[in-house]
C-alpha positions in Angstrom: -6.9 7.6 -5.6 -6.4 8.2 -1.9 -3.1 6.3 -1.7 -1.5 8.4 -4.4 -2.6 11.9 -3.7 -2.1 14.7 -1.2 1.0 13.4 0.4 1.4 16.3 2.9 4.4 16.2 5.0 2.6 17.5 8.0 -0.1 14.9 8.1 1.0 12.8 11.2 -0.6 10.8 13.9 -1.7 13.0 16.8 0.8 12.7 19.7 3.6 11.4 17.5 4.8 14.7 16.1 5.9 18.0 17.7 5.3 20.9 15.4 7.6 23.8 15.6 6.0 27.2 15.3 7.6 29.2 12.6 7.6 33.0 13.5 8.8 35.9 11.4 11.6 37.7 13.1 12.3 40.4 10.5 10.2 42.6 8.2 12.8 42.5 5.4 12.9 38.8 4.7 11.1 39.3 1.4 7.7 38.6 0.0 8.1 34.8 -0.2 9.0 34.4 3.5 6.3 36.9 4.6 3.7 34.7 2.9 4.6 31.5 4.6 2.0 30.1 7.0 3.7 30.5 10.4 1.8 27.5 11.8 2.5 25.1 8.9 4.9 22.2 9.3 7.0 22.3 6.1 9.9 20.1 7.2 8.9 17.0 9.0 10.9 15.6 11.9 12.4 12.4 10.4 12.4 10.5 13.7 8.7 11.0 14.2 7.9 10.3 10.5 9.8 7.0 10.8 8.1 6.0 14.0 4.8 6.7 12.4 5.7 4.6 9.4 6.8 1.6 11.5 3.6 1.8 13.6 1.4 2.0 10.5 3.1 -1.0 8.9 2.3 -2.9 12.0 -1.3 -2.2 11.1 -4.2 0.2 11.4 -6.7 -2.4 12.4 -8.6 -2.0 9.2 -6.4 -4.0 6.9 -5.1 -6.3 9.6 -8.6 -7.6 10.2 -9.5 -8.0 6.5 -6.2 -9.1 4.9 -4.2 -10.8 7.7 -7.0 -12.5 9.6 -10.1 -12.8 7.4 -8.3 -13.6 4.1 -4.8 -14.9 4.7 -5.5 -16.3 8.2 -8.5 -18.3 7.1 -7.0 -19.4 3.7 -4.0 -21.0 5.5 -6.4 -22.4 8.1 -5.1 -20.7 11.2 -8.7 -19.5 11.6 -12.2 -20.7 10.7 -15.6 -19.1 10.8 -19.3 -19.9 10.2 -19.9 -16.3 9.1 -19.8 -15.7 5.4 -18.0 -12.3 5.7 -14.9 -14.4 6.7 -14.3 -14.5 3.0 -10.9 -16.4 3.1 -12.6 -19.3 4.9 -14.9 -19.9 1.9 -13.0 -18.3 -1.0 -15.7 -15.6 -1.4 -15.1 -12.3 -3.1 -15.5 -9.2 -0.8 -14.2 -6.1 -2.5 -13.8 -4.1 0.7 -11.8 -6.8 2.3 -9.5 -7.9 -0.6 -8.8 -4.2 -1.3 -8.0 -3.3 2.2 -4.3 -4.0 2.2 -3.7 -2.4 -1.2 -5.6 0.8 -0.2 -4.2 1.2 3.3 -0.7 0.1 2.4 -0.2 2.8 -0.2 -1.9 5.4 2.0 -0.2 4.6 5.3 3.0 2.8 4.5 4.3 3.6 1.0 3.6 7.3 1.1 5.6 7.9 4.3 8.6 5.7 3.5 9.0 7.2 0.0 9.0 10.7 1.7 11.6 9.6 4.2 13.9 8.3 1.4 13.5 11.5 -0.6 14.5 13.5 2.4 17.6 11.5 3.3 19.1 10.1 0.1 21.4 13.0 -0.7 22.7 13.8 2.8 25.7 11.7 3.8 25.2 12.6 7.4 21.9 10.9 7.3 23.2 7.8 5.5 22.1 5.3 8.2 18.6 6.8 8.3 18.5 6.6 4.5 19.6 3.0 4.4 17.4 1.8 7.3 14.5 3.4 5.4 15.5 1.4 2.3 15.5 -1.8 4.2 12.1 -1.0 5.6 10.8 0.0 2.2 11.8 -3.4 0.9 9.8 -5.0 3.7 6.7 -2.9 2.9 6.7 -3.6 -0.8 7.6 -7.3 -0.4 4.4 -7.9 1.5 2.4 -5.9 -1.0 3.7 -7.7 -4.0 3.4 -11.1 -2.3 -0.4 -10.4 -1.8 -1.2 -9.0 -5.2 1.6 -9.8 -7.7 2.5 -7.0 -10.0 2.0 -3.7 -8.2 2.8 0.0 -8.5 6.5 0.2 -7.4 8.8 2.5 -9.3 6.2 5.2 -9.6 4.4 4.6 -6.3 4.2 7.1 -3.5 5.1 10.0 -5.9 2.0 12.1 -5.6 3.5 14.7 -3.4 7.0 14.3 -4.6 6.4 14.3 -8.4 2.7 15.0 -9.0 2.4 11.4 -10.3 -1.1 10.2 -9.4 -1.6 7.2 -11.7 1.4 5.0 -11.3 2.2 2.1 -13.5 2.3 -1.5 -12.3 5.8 -3.0 -12.3 6.4 -6.7 -13.0 6.9 -8.7 -9.9 10.2 -10.1 -11.3 11.5 -6.5 -11.6 10.2 -5.6 -8.1 12.0 -8.6 -6.6 15.2 -7.8 -8.4 15.2 -4.3 -7.0 14.1 -5.3 -3.5 17.0 -7.8 -3.2 19.5 -5.2 -4.6 18.2 -2.6 -2.1 18.7 -5.0 0.8 22.2 -5.9 -0.3 23.2 -2.3 -0.8 21.5 -0.8 2.2 22.5 -3.4 4.7 26.1 -3.2 3.5 26.2 0.6 3.8 25.1 0.8 7.4 27.8 2.5 9.6 27.9 2.2 13.3 29.7 5.5 13.6 26.9 7.5 12.1 23.7 8.9 13.5 20.6 6.6 13.7 16.9 7.1 14.5 17.7 6.2 18.1 14.7 5.7 20.3 12.4 6.7 17.4 13.3 3.3 15.9 10.6 1.2 17.4 12.0 -2.0 15.9 15.7 -2.0 16.9 16.3 1.2 18.8 18.9 2.4 16.4 21.0 -0.8 16.5 22.6 -0.9 13.1 24.1 -4.4 13.6 20.6 -5.7 14.1 19.3 -3.8 11.1 22.0 -5.4 9.0 21.1 -8.9 10.2 17.4 -8.1 9.5 18.3 -6.9 5.9 20.1 -10.2 5.3 17.3 -12.3 6.9 14.7 -10.6 4.7 17.0 -11.2 1.8 17.0 -14.9 2.8 13.2 -14.9 2.9 12.8 -13.2 -0.5 15.6 -15.3 -2.0 13.8 -18.5 -1.0 10.6 -17.1 -2.5 12.2 -17.6 -5.9 12.8 -21.4 -5.7 9.9 -22.3 -8.0 10.5 -19.7 -10.6 14.3 -19.5 -10.7 16.2 -21.9 -8.5 19.6 -20.6 -9.6 18.7 -17.0 -8.8 17.3 -18.2 -5.5 20.5 -19.9 -4.6 22.6 -16.8 -5.4 20.6 -14.6 -3.1 20.3 -17.2 -0.3 24.0 -17.7 -0.3 24.5 -13.9 -0.2 22.2 -13.6 2.7 23.9 -16.3 4.7 27.4 -14.9 4.0 26.2 -11.4 5.0 25.0 -12.6 8.4 21.4 -13.4 9.4 19.6 -13.3 12.8 21.5 -15.1 15.5 19.0 -15.4 18.3 15.5 -14.3 19.5 17.1 -10.9 20.4 17.2 -10.2 16.7 13.5 -10.7 16.1 12.0 -7.8 14.0 9.1 -6.6 16.0 7.2 -3.7 17.6 6.3 -3.9 21.2 2.8 -2.8 22.3 1.0 -1.6 25.4 -2.7 -2.0 26.2 -3.5 1.7 26.3 -5.0 3.1 23.1 -5.1 2.3 19.4 -1.8 4.0 18.8 -0.1 1.5 21.2 -2.2 -1.7 21.1 -1.6 -4.8 19.0 -4.5 -4.2 16.6 -4.7 -7.8 15.5 -5.3 -8.8 19.1 -7.6 -5.9 19.7 -9.7 -6.7 16.6 -10.1 -10.3 17.8 -11.1 -9.1 21.2 -13.6 -6.4 20.3 -14.9 -7.4 16.9 -14.7 -11.2 16.8 -14.9 -12.7 20.3 -16.5 -10.2 22.7 -16.2 -13.1 25.0 -18.2 -11.8 27.9 -21.3 -11.2 25.8 -21.1 -13.8 23.0 -20.2 -16.5 25.5 -18.4 -18.6 22.9 -20.6 -17.9 19.9 -17.9 -15.8 18.3 -17.6 -14.8 14.7 -14.3 -16.7 14.3 -12.5 -19.7 15.9 -9.2 -21.4 15.5 -9.2 -23.8 12.6 -9.4 -27.6 13.2 -6.3 -27.9 11.0 -4.3 -25.7 13.3 -5.6 -27.0 16.6 -5.2 -30.7 15.5 -1.6 -30.1 14.5 -0.8 -28.7 17.9 -2.9 -31.2 19.8 -1.8 -34.3 18.0 1.8 -33.5 18.5 1.5 -32.6 22.2 2.8 -29.1 21.3 3.6 -27.1 24.5 2.5 -23.9 22.7 -1.1 -25.1 22.5 -2.4 -23.5 25.8 -0.9 -20.2 24.8 -2.3 -20.2 21.3 -5.7 -21.4 22.3 -8.4 -21.2 24.9 -12.1 -21.7 25.2 -14.1 -18.5 25.5 -14.2 -18.7 29.3 -10.5 -18.0 29.4 -10.9 -14.9 27.2 -13.8 -13.6 29.3 -12.2 -14.2 32.7 -8.5 -14.9 33.1 -9.2 -16.7 36.4 -10.7 -19.5 34.4 -7.7 -19.7 32.0 -6.1 -22.8 33.5 -9.2 -24.9 32.7 -10.2 -23.1 29.6 -6.8 -23.4 28.0 -6.1 -27.0 29.0 -4.9 -28.9 25.9 -7.4 -31.7 26.2 -10.3 -29.1 26.1 -9.2 -27.6 22.8 -11.1 -28.2 19.6 -10.8 -26.5 16.2 -13.6 -25.5 13.9 -13.7 -27.1 10.4 -13.2 -24.6 7.6 -15.7 -23.9 4.9 -19.1 -24.1 6.7 -21.8 -21.8 7.7 -24.4 -22.0 10.5 -26.6 -24.3 8.3 -24.1 -26.4 6.4 -22.2 -27.3 9.6 -25.2 -29.4 10.6 -24.5 -31.7 7.6 -21.1 -32.4 8.9 -21.9 -32.6 12.6 -25.4 -34.0 13.0 -25.5 -33.2 16.7 -24.8 -29.5 16.2 -27.0 -27.1 18.1 -27.1 -23.4 19.0 -24.7 -23.9 21.9 -22.2 -26.1 20.1 -19.9 -23.2 18.9 -18.9 -22.5 22.5 -17.1 -25.8 22.6 -14.5 -24.6 20.0 -11.2 -22.8 20.6 -10.4 -19.2 20.2 -7.1 -17.4 19.9 -5.8 -16.8 23.5 -6.3 -13.1 24.2 -4.1 -13.4 27.3 -1.0 -14.5 25.4 -0.4 -14.5 21.6 -3.4 -12.4 20.8 -3.3 -9.9 23.7 -3.5 -6.2 23.2 0.1 -6.0 24.6 1.6 -8.7 22.4 4.3 -7.6 20.0 3.6 -7.3 16.3 6.2 -9.6 14.7 7.6 -9.0 11.2 10.2 -11.7 11.0 11.4 -14.2 13.6 14.7 -15.8 14.3 12.8 -19.1 14.3 11.7 -18.8 10.7 15.3 -17.8 9.7 16.6 -21.0 11.2 13.9 -23.0 9.4 14.9 -21.3 6.1 18.5 -22.2 6.9 17.4 -25.8 7.3 15.9 -25.7 3.8 19.0 -24.0 2.5 21.1 -26.8 4.0 18.7 -29.4 2.5 19.1 -27.8 -1.0 22.9 -27.8 -0.7 23.1 -24.0 -0.4 24.1 -23.9 3.3 26.2 -25.7 5.8 24.6 -29.1 5.3 23.2 -29.1 8.9 19.5 -29.2 8.1 18.5 -31.1 11.3 20.5 -28.8 13.5 18.9 -25.7 12.0 15.5 -27.3 12.3 16.0 -28.0 16.0 17.2 -24.5 16.5 14.1 -23.2 14.7 11.7 -25.1 16.8 13.5 -24.3 20.0 13.5 -20.5 19.1 9.8 -20.7 18.2 9.0 -22.1 21.6 11.4 -19.9 23.5 9.9 -16.7 21.9 6.7 -17.3 23.9 8.5 -15.3 26.6 7.5 -12.3 24.5 3.9 -13.1 25.3 4.4 -13.6 29.0 4.7 -17.4 28.8 7.5 -19.8 29.6 8.1 -23.0 27.8 10.8 -25.0 29.6 13.9 -26.5 28.1 12.6 -29.9 29.4 9.3 -29.5 27.4 11.2 -28.4 24.3 13.6 -31.4 24.5 10.7 -33.8 25.0 8.9 -32.4 22.0 12.0 -32.7 19.7 12.9 -36.2 21.1 9.4 -37.5 20.4 9.3 -36.0 16.9 12.9 -36.0 15.6 13.9 -34.5 12.3 12.9 -36.9 9.6 15.5 -37.0 6.9 13.9 -39.9 5.0 13.1 -37.9 1.8 13.3 -34.4 0.6 9.6 -34.1 0.8 9.4 -35.3 4.4 12.0 -32.8 5.3 10.3 -29.9 3.5 7.0 -30.8 5.0 8.4 -30.9 8.5 10.3 -27.6 8.1 7.5 -25.7 6.6 4.7 -27.0 8.8 6.7 -25.5 11.7 7.1 -22.3 9.6 3.3 -22.1 9.3 2.9 -22.6 13.0 5.4 -19.9 14.0 3.7 -17.4 11.7 0.4 -17.6 13.4 -0.9 -14.0 13.4 1.6 -13.2 10.7 -0.6 -15.1 8.2 0.6 -12.8 5.4 3.9 -14.7 5.6 2.4 -18.1 6.3 0.2 -17.6 3.1 3.1 -16.6 0.9 5.3 -19.5 2.1 2.5 -22.0 1.7 2.0 -20.9 -1.9 5.8 -21.4 -2.5 6.2 -24.8 -0.8 2.8 -26.4 -0.6 3.3 -27.1 3.1 1.5 -27.8 5.3 -0.8 -29.9 3.1 -4.1 -28.2 3.4 -7.5 -29.6 2.3 -9.4 -26.9 0.4 -13.0 -26.1 1.1 -15.7 -25.9 -1.6 -18.4 -23.6 -0.2 -21.4 -22.9 -2.5 -20.8 -19.9 -4.7 -17.0 -19.6 -4.0 -14.8 -17.7 -6.4 -12.2 -20.4 -7.1 -14.0 -23.6 -7.9 -12.9 -25.0 -4.5 -9.2 -24.3 -4.7 -7.2 -22.1 -2.2 -6.7 -18.6 -3.8 -3.2 -17.8 -5.1 -3.5 -14.0 -4.6 -5.8 -11.2 -3.6 -7.6 -9.1 -6.4 -6.9 -5.5 -7.0 -9.4 -2.9 -5.8 -12.3 -2.4 -8.2 -11.5 1.4 -8.1 -8.3 0.7 -10.0 -10.2 -0.2 -13.2 -11.7 3.3 -13.3 -9.3 5.7 -11.5 -6.1 4.1 -12.9 -7.7 2.5 -15.9 -4.8 2.5 -18.4 -2.4 1.0 -16.0 -4.9 -1.4 -14.6 -5.7 -2.7 -18.1 -2.0 -3.0 -18.8 -1.3 -5.1 -15.7 -4.2 -7.5 -16.4 -2.8 -8.0 -19.8 0.7 -8.4 -18.3 0.0 -10.7 -15.3 -3.2 -12.3 -16.2 -6.9 -12.0 -15.3 -7.6 -10.2 -12.1 -8.8 -13.3 -10.3 -8.0 -15.1 -7.0 -6.7 -18.0 -9.0 -4.2 -16.2 -11.2 -0.7 -17.1 -10.1 1.9 -14.4 -9.7 5.5 -14.6 -11.1 7.2 -16.5 -8.3 4.2 -18.8 -7.9 4.2 -20.2 -11.4 3.8 -24.0 -11.6 
């Protein structure tokens, strides 16, 4: 299995690692030294290895397209498509696509972070590097388990380190317990007086205070994930996170900045949409994917000032000089989910070959540009989770105040995309749609519909939070031949290769978690 084998320390992205040539300087060093390859990199440069890991966690393009956009993005109705290969739109089974994150994640994320931890854990001088790597490792595995449920964890990434090529699947309950423990310990152990990754840290530039706030913010996210399965345990971890200190402003956003140069530097979600989905100049609006009617209607019906930066008609993606007209809010229209080129005519009787050009696409000039940052966790979502904590009696009781801060931060963060949403516009939005404290359900719906909106293009997180909360309320599709009987999937399936190459452990996890189906609920998603 490619994700478990041949974890060679010298395998790095070209241009991200400087190899030191090792030359023999004496003829009496002994047989062992004489037989070393003088050009082989036996000890990796930690800084470069860490940068590589951060960049690969942001995405390789392969799994972003398939897991984040085609499956998660369509299942939570950020996107819609008439093409059947957009499997999440129609709940279809595409082994290459539902396997993509599992395969790529273990190969390009887990392998490297496990190596970094093994190289730093016993060196007190490297304690910050060790503990930052532990925090990042928690992020990597949290996304993996939230997509698939029970996964290889305690034995994962040990091919090079321990010659362990067929790892067992750990229970999600055990994984979550360890992730939360790791965040608490690693965040608490960070020391501003010790060495960091410095400029090699593409997320926070070596700022240990921000890493500590990120550790607690991620703890808040994962603690809240437990509300359905164990509310008392969720309360314990949420309170710990708040007491430890979470993100305080948009300056604390966990992100990687990009430049529109090459695939090592671009935002590969945006680049995939540009090159594989929209090809605006040639397709002229007849793209493979569009923004969902659910998403566009929410923004449009609420006069959301983010709409022109989220959406445009194809003319704005093809030619930025037409952007003002093409992204005008009144012109935006979302595509209904769950239809193909034939069945859409049953819904819209006036549909013709040119109709698709009338529907909105993600705006490649702003949120989906090649130079847009990849965002892992936002201050806005932290404030929205604090609103929920307050609602549950686990915080300061100021649910409305946290909600307003969350919405404000979500709009202010558009400066990251080169857009400005004014204080006047934000105040007008919140005044017209004040926090509704009528019932617990109305508050949860309002909080988590905003959470869904702020996580556009981080549909991994939008999908996980939707499964936990049920918000926003989404109408499932029922495309002919779908895999779920017309209900939104609760997880992605494991790669088919696991049933043969890791058969004993695959059979054990199916017996442990349940059938390997889209409809099988994972531990924290039990009804």
